[in-house]
N, CA, C and O atoms as CSV, one atom per row, in Angstrom:
chain,resi,resn,atom,element,x,y,z
A,1,MET,N,N,127.453,77.615,106.792
A,1,MET,CA,C,126.754,76.925,105.721
A,1,MET,C,C,127.003,77.686,104.415
A,1,MET,O,O,126.672,78.866,104.299
A,2,ASP,N,N,127.579,77.004,103.453
A,2,ASP,CA,C,127.823,77.601,102.142
A,2,ASP,C,C,126.694,77.242,101.190
A,2,ASP,O,O,126.332,76.074,101.051
A,3,LEU,N,N,126.150,78.243,100.545
A,3,LEU,CA,C,125.065,78.024,99.593
A,3,LEU,C,C,125.580,78.152,98.180
A,3,LEU,O,O,126.511,78.912,97.914
A,4,GLN,N,N,124.981,77.416,97.285
A,4,GLN,CA,C,125.281,77.517,95.868
A,4,GLN,C,C,124.629,78.790,95.329
A,4,GLN,O,O,123.649,79.266,95.902
A,5,PRO,N,N,125.158,79.348,94.234
A,5,PRO,CA,C,124.573,80.586,93.682
A,5,PRO,C,C,123.073,80.468,93.393
A,5,PRO,O,O,122.321,81.403,93.667
A,6,ASP,N,N,122.633,79.344,92.850
A,6,ASP,CA,C,121.201,79.189,92.571
A,6,ASP,C,C,120.365,79.213,93.842
A,6,ASP,O,O,119.245,79.725,93.850
A,7,GLU,N,N,120.919,78.654,94.918
A,7,GLU,CA,C,120.205,78.649,96.195
A,7,GLU,C,C,120.103,80.067,96.756
A,7,GLU,O,O,119.061,80.458,97.283
A,8,ILE,N,N,121.172,80.823,96.642
A,8,ILE,CA,C,121.154,82.211,97.117
A,8,ILE,C,C,120.122,83.016,96.338
A,8,ILE,O,O,119.379,83.805,96.922
A,9,ILE,N,N,120.073,82.821,95.022
A,9,ILE,CA,C,119.104,83.548,94.194
A,9,ILE,C,C,117.682,83.176,94.597
A,9,ILE,O,O,116.824,84.052,94.709
A,10,GLU,N,N,117.420,81.895,94.815
A,10,GLU,CA,C,116.073,81.467,95.198
A,10,GLU,C,C,115.676,82.030,96.568
A,10,GLU,O,O,114.572,82.548,96.734
A,11,ILE,N,N,116.564,81.929,97.525
A,11,ILE,CA,C,116.281,82.448,98.868
A,11,ILE,C,C,116.093,83.961,98.818
A,11,ILE,O,O,115.166,84.501,99.422
A,12,GLY,N,N,116.977,84.636,98.095
A,12,GLY,CA,C,116.876,86.089,97.981
A,12,GLY,C,C,115.602,86.525,97.290
A,12,GLY,O,O,114.979,87.506,97.697
A,13,ALA,N,N,115.208,85.810,96.249
A,13,ALA,CA,C,113.980,86.160,95.522
A,13,ALA,C,C,112.753,85.995,96.410
A,13,ALA,O,O,111.867,86.850,96.424
A,14,ARG,N,N,112.707,84.903,97.144
A,14,ARG,CA,C,111.557,84.695,98.048
A,14,ARG,C,C,111.526,85.771,99.135
A,14,ARG,O,O,110.462,86.269,99.500
A,15,TRP,N,N,112.711,86.120,99.647
A,15,TRP,CA,C,112.772,87.178,100.649
A,15,TRP,C,C,112.280,88.495,100.051
A,15,TRP,O,O,111.502,89.216,100.677
A,16,LEU,N,N,112.738,88.805,98.834
A,16,LEU,CA,C,112.379,90.074,98.198
A,16,LEU,C,C,110.880,90.166,97.931
A,16,LEU,O,O,110.283,91.226,98.122
A,17,VAL,N,N,110.270,89.078,97.495
A,17,VAL,CA,C,108.825,89.083,97.262
A,17,VAL,C,C,108.093,89.446,98.557
A,17,VAL,O,O,107.110,90.186,98.528
A,18,GLN,N,N,108.562,88.935,99.672
A,18,GLN,CA,C,107.895,89.177,100.955
A,18,GLN,C,C,108.201,90.545,101.562
A,18,GLN,O,O,107.393,91.078,102.323
A,19,HIS,N,N,109.356,91.116,101.232
A,19,HIS,CA,C,109.799,92.328,101.928
A,19,HIS,C,C,110.022,93.552,101.039
A,19,HIS,O,O,110.524,94.568,101.520
A,20,ARG,N,N,109.670,93.483,99.780
A,20,ARG,CA,C,109.960,94.575,98.839
A,20,ARG,C,C,109.451,95.925,99.327
A,20,ARG,O,O,110.137,96.937,99.182
A,21,ASN,N,N,108.277,95.948,99.894
A,21,ASN,CA,C,107.682,97.218,100.325
A,21,ASN,C,C,108.350,97.793,101.570
A,21,ASN,O,O,108.081,98.934,101.945
A,22,GLN,N,N,109.212,97.021,102.208
A,22,GLN,CA,C,109.878,97.477,103.424
A,22,GLN,C,C,111.281,98.026,103.155
A,22,GLN,O,O,111.949,98.494,104.076
A,23,ILE,N,N,111.727,97.970,101.901
A,23,ILE,CA,C,113.074,98.425,101.570
A,23,ILE,C,C,113.048,99.926,101.301
A,23,ILE,O,O,112.355,100.393,100.397
A,24,ASP,N,N,113.810,100.677,102.096
A,24,ASP,CA,C,113.841,102.129,101.957
A,24,ASP,C,C,114.923,102.598,100.986
A,24,ASP,O,O,114.765,103.618,100.315
A,25,SER,N,N,116.012,101.852,100.917
A,25,SER,CA,C,117.119,102.250,100.049
A,25,SER,C,C,117.010,101.510,98.716
A,25,SER,O,O,115.983,100.893,98.433
A,26,GLY,N,N,118.043,101.567,97.910
A,26,GLY,CA,C,118.046,100.868,96.642
A,26,GLY,C,C,117.979,99.362,96.836
A,26,GLY,O,O,118.608,98.822,97.746
A,27,VAL,N,N,117.232,98.694,96.000
A,27,VAL,CA,C,117.030,97.253,96.123
A,27,VAL,C,C,118.349,96.506,95.927
A,27,VAL,O,O,118.665,95.599,96.698
A,28,VAL,N,N,119.116,96.875,94.911
A,28,VAL,CA,C,120.390,96.190,94.662
A,28,VAL,C,C,121.304,96.337,95.875
A,28,VAL,O,O,121.907,95.360,96.318
A,29,ASP,N,N,121.410,97.537,96.409
A,29,ASP,CA,C,122.267,97.752,97.580
A,29,ASP,C,C,121.790,96.936,98.782
A,29,ASP,O,O,122.604,96.381,99.520
A,30,GLU,N,N,120.493,96.864,98.975
A,30,GLU,CA,C,119.945,96.087,100.088
A,30,GLU,C,C,120.264,94.599,99.929
A,30,GLU,O,O,120.654,93.941,100.893
A,31,LEU,N,N,120.101,94.073,98.722
A,31,LEU,CA,C,120.389,92.660,98.487
A,31,LEU,C,C,121.885,92.366,98.648
A,31,LEU,O,O,122.265,91.330,99.194
A,32,LYS,N,N,122.718,93.278,98.173
A,32,LYS,CA,C,124.160,93.110,98.339
A,32,LYS,C,C,124.527,93.054,99.815
A,32,LYS,O,O,125.314,92.208,100.237
A,33,ARG,N,N,123.954,93.955,100.587
A,33,ARG,CA,C,124.245,94.010,102.016
A,33,ARG,C,C,123.694,92.788,102.743
A,33,ARG,O,O,124.398,92.152,103.528
A,34,ARG,N,N,122.448,92.470,102.478
A,34,ARG,CA,C,121.767,91.405,103.218
A,34,ARG,C,C,122.315,90.023,102.889
A,34,ARG,O,O,122.472,89.191,103.783
A,35,PHE,N,N,122.607,89.771,101.624
A,35,PHE,CA,C,123.005,88.430,101.203
A,35,PHE,C,C,124.479,88.320,100.839
A,35,PHE,O,O,124.952,87.233,100.510
A,36,GLY,N,N,125.206,89.420,100.894
A,36,GLY,CA,C,126.628,89.382,100.608
A,36,GLY,C,C,126.957,88.979,99.180
A,36,GLY,O,O,127.927,88.261,98.935
A,37,VAL,N,N,126.142,89.445,98.238
A,37,VAL,CA,C,126.313,89.074,96.832
A,37,VAL,C,C,126.789,90.277,96.028
A,37,VAL,O,O,126.595,91.420,96.441
A,38,PRO,N,N,127.414,90.020,94.877
A,38,PRO,CA,C,127.777,91.129,93.986
A,38,PRO,C,C,126.532,91.680,93.284
A,38,PRO,O,O,125.464,91.071,93.323
A,39,ALA,N,N,126.684,92.816,92.657
A,39,ALA,CA,C,125.545,93.480,91.995
A,39,ALA,C,C,124.886,92.588,90.952
A,39,ALA,O,O,123.660,92.586,90.848
A,40,ILE,N,N,125.657,91.831,90.179
A,40,ILE,CA,C,125.075,90.997,89.130
A,40,ILE,C,C,124.164,89.928,89.724
A,40,ILE,O,O,123.132,89.598,89.139
A,41,THR,N,N,124.534,89.391,90.868
A,41,THR,CA,C,123.683,88.398,91.533
A,41,THR,C,C,122.443,89.060,92.114
A,41,THR,O,O,121.361,88.472,92.103
A,42,ALA,N,N,122.591,90.277,92.620
A,42,ALA,CA,C,121.428,91.012,93.126
A,42,ALA,C,C,120.418,91.241,92.007
A,42,ALA,O,O,119.211,91.147,92.231
A,43,VAL,N,N,120.900,91.537,90.816
A,43,VAL,CA,C,119.998,91.714,89.664
A,43,VAL,C,C,119.292,90.404,89.334
A,43,VAL,O,O,118.105,90.408,89.008
A,44,GLU,N,N,120.002,89.291,89.412
A,44,GLU,CA,C,119.379,87.986,89.170
A,44,GLU,C,C,118.311,87.687,90.228
A,44,GLU,O,O,117.276,87.097,89.918
A,45,ILE,N,N,118.559,88.087,91.454
A,45,ILE,CA,C,117.559,87.920,92.519
A,45,ILE,C,C,116.305,88.724,92.182
A,45,ILE,O,O,115.186,88.235,92.342
A,46,ILE,N,N,116.494,89.945,91.721
A,46,ILE,CA,C,115.349,90.794,91.358
A,46,ILE,C,C,114.569,90.160,90.209
A,46,ILE,O,O,113.339,90.125,90.243
A,47,ARG,N,N,115.266,89.663,89.201
A,47,ARG,CA,C,114.588,89.004,88.072
A,47,ARG,C,C,113.794,87.798,88.541
A,47,ARG,O,O,112.652,87.599,88.127
A,48,SER,N,N,114.390,87.006,89.394
A,48,SER,CA,C,113.717,85.819,89.907
A,48,SER,C,C,112.490,86.201,90.741
A,48,SER,O,O,111.444,85.559,90.649
A,49,ALA,N,N,112.629,87.243,91.547
A,49,ALA,CA,C,111.491,87.711,92.356
A,49,ALA,C,C,110.364,88.205,91.454
A,49,ALA,O,O,109.191,87.965,91.739
A,50,ASN,N,N,110.709,88.887,90.377
A,50,ASN,CA,C,109.683,89.357,89.439
A,50,ASN,C,C,108.946,88.182,88.803
A,50,ASN,O,O,107.727,88.228,88.635
A,51,ARG,N,N,109.687,87.125,88.448
A,51,ARG,CA,C,109.039,85.928,87.889
A,51,ARG,C,C,108.095,85.302,88.908
A,51,ARG,O,O,106.990,84.886,88.558
A,52,LEU,N,N,108.521,85.233,90.159
A,52,LEU,CA,C,107.660,84.676,91.204
A,52,LEU,C,C,106.375,85.491,91.342
A,52,LEU,O,O,105.284,84.932,91.453
A,53,ARG,N,N,106.515,86.811,91.334
A,53,ARG,CA,C,105.331,87.677,91.467
A,53,ARG,C,C,104.386,87.542,90.285
A,53,ARG,O,O,103.179,87.733,90.434
A,54,MET,N,N,104.921,87.216,89.109
A,54,MET,CA,C,104.087,87.124,87.899
A,54,MET,C,C,103.480,85.742,87.707
A,54,MET,O,O,102.805,85.502,86.706
A,55,GLY,N,N,103.701,84.851,88.625
A,55,GLY,CA,C,103.026,83.576,88.470
A,55,GLY,C,C,103.822,82.342,88.743
A,55,GLY,O,O,103.410,81.246,88.361
A,56,GLY,N,N,104.930,82.476,89.380
A,56,GLY,CA,C,105.682,81.286,89.758
A,56,GLY,C,C,107.060,81.259,89.173
A,56,GLY,O,O,107.428,82.093,88.346
A,57,ALA,N,N,107.823,80.275,89.620
A,57,ALA,CA,C,109.230,80.166,89.225
A,57,ALA,C,C,109.396,79.906,87.742
A,57,ALA,O,O,110.437,80.243,87.177
A,58,ASN,N,N,108.407,79.320,87.099
A,58,ASN,CA,C,108.533,78.996,85.668
A,58,ASN,C,C,107.945,80.057,84.762
A,58,ASN,O,O,107.914,79.884,83.544
A,59,ALA,N,N,107.478,81.151,85.338
A,59,ALA,CA,C,106.902,82.220,84.516
A,59,ALA,C,C,108.003,82.855,83.676
A,59,ALA,O,O,109.142,82.952,84.133
A,60,PRO,N,N,107.687,83.287,82.461
A,60,PRO,CA,C,108.703,83.901,81.597
A,60,PRO,C,C,109.236,85.204,82.144
A,60,PRO,O,O,110.094,85.829,81.523
């Protein structure tokens, strides 16, 4: 199953919100390993997860 970049970011962000406290190594490295994404996409996942934590997908 091939996912679009936006789908990977959304899935990764939701995963990160749920599992952030369980990551022992660097977050970017974990996202790269787990989702097979480059560093720039891992950063976008982190940004999206931060927006979710602050109040939803539409939060600034």
